[in-house]
C-alpha positions as CSV (number, residue, x, y, z in Angstrom):
1,M,79.0,-151.1,-11.2
2,K,78.4,-153.0,-8.0
3,K,75.8,-151.6,-5.6
4,Y,76.4,-151.1,-1.9
5,S,73.7,-150.1,0.6
6,K,74.0,-146.8,2.5
7,K,74.6,-148.7,5.8
8,S,77.5,-150.7,4.3
9,Q,79.1,-147.5,3.0
10,E,78.8,-146.1,6.6
11,M,80.5,-149.2,8.0
12,V,83.4,-148.9,5.6
13,E,83.7,-145.2,6.5
14,S,83.7,-146.1,10.2
15,A,86.5,-148.7,9.5
16,M,88.5,-146.0,7.7
17,H,88.2,-143.6,10.7
18,R,89.2,-146.3,13.1
19,K,92.3,-147.0,10.9
20,K,93.3,-143.4,11.0
21,K,92.9,-143.3,14.8
22,G,95.0,-146.5,15.0
23,I,92.4,-148.6,16.8
24,L,91.4,-150.9,13.9
25,K,92.8,-154.4,14.4
26,S,93.0,-157.3,12.0
27,S,91.9,-160.8,13.0
28,T,95.4,-161.5,14.3
29,G,95.3,-158.5,16.6
30,Q,97.8,-156.5,14.6
31,K,97.2,-152.8,13.7
32,V,95.8,-152.3,10.3
33,K,98.2,-150.2,8.1
34,S,96.7,-150.7,4.7
35,R,93.8,-148.7,3.3
36,K,92.7,-151.7,1.3
37,Q,92.7,-153.9,4.4
38,A,90.5,-151.3,6.2
39,I,88.0,-151.3,3.4
40,A,87.9,-155.1,3.4
41,I,87.3,-155.2,7.1
42,G,84.4,-152.7,6.8
43,L,82.8,-154.7,4.0
44,S,83.2,-157.9,6.0
45,E,81.5,-156.3,9.0
46,A,78.7,-155.2,6.7
47,R,78.2,-158.7,5.4
48,Q,78.1,-160.1,8.9
49,K,75.3,-157.6,9.8
50,G,73.4,-158.7,6.6
51,E,73.7,-155.5,4.6
52,K,73.6,-155.3,0.8
53,V,77.2,-156.0,-0.2
54,P,78.3,-157.9,-3.3
55,E,79.7,-161.4,-2.5
56,K,83.4,-161.9,-1.8
57,T,85.3,-162.8,-5.1
58,N,88.0,-165.1,-3.8
């Protein structure tokens, strides 16, 4: 199982809350509708901040 830091989990949780409120935007400026996309954005934000998040697999 991959390990995520507590802070990165909080960032994903924050992204999910922003999605529910309708204020989370993708890189193109569109509203995020997908749960998976919201999680990906939260993990990406965590990576940018230097949190412990497994590397992207693409």
